[in-house]
Steps between C-alpha positions, in 0.01 A plus 500: 500500500636839401518763770340843465668637815798405713705615796791261437815687396859423399758741633757589234744785422305795354746507204407135419130568522547801267680272251216247521244773443683630195543159339883511539497165680261225601747342734590522871776304668421398857646305788270654753527738786668426830165447671350253249283218629723189553798708385422446132333696223154376417218638282174493692284688255506523119318833470690767694526872544844645443623689811796731434786511751777756508728429801709215358521616136865528398610662178818290510285187455325618186589526132613852411171595335309432822759612755434872449128444584585419861499779761681395819295511819604467862456173688146446607356766267167439333243731347203598717277388219598209276396515136351178363476536127502140370435139568637185340412141417787267593505276195824309557712412802832354384766392753855536372822410680746502215694832465542453127123489451454807715767674294332394175182678621689830528322666201158443657528686831621831652775384738876493439773243569547623857139432587518151340815409684365637827176309470663169402747524799221573754362167622697319227319168547165657418391546145434846358141533379426655167151653515334594173228757551222615265464854625183714482479870565216618731268761347633745761762488768366400842688664784490306825625611840827339596451265798773360729387141413617558143860542617772229524690280259226284364355457162129474571266730690121540522394860462236648725285610209375267228571641155298439185693329226234473231474740206872508466717485196794265447832682449596256216284337234418133532734412210792708629473361853468140369809549281710627792386212723597255229845661455568494879376147546718391202809652668424319822393164353772512232772528763382229743 
């Protein structure tokens, strides 16, 4: 059953959400936050709001064309109101442990070699998860008040308000999205 509203949200760097919303990527790389359930990244919901975070964004972890989009903030900083401007359908969850596969995926995401190396070294026995997201722009930005329960190093939060996700438009056409998924899956499956 397709949802018409949701409060489930994935926390991600604002620069990454911006790239998803502009069709510059369909891919996120995740190992999970420090406070993940059972210490591992899991996807609990397939239809999710995209919640922008600012505190941990690092220009030195992004490709040059995205690095200049990051404004450094002090530790613990967050906006008083958080703009929710999109939601996504998680279409694929692909665990990858092989560094050569992750490196072959370089053209499909916004991060640089430093980020890849850092992520692979953190909890090295755990796979990195490639999430492919079909992103939809909301008809208008919904600004929600920041709440303390949204803080912390975790991927998933439930927002206090429920936000409507119907009457939205996909960022990429069906054919373009399907083509990118096929290319990414071919890289992963072709290197296993």
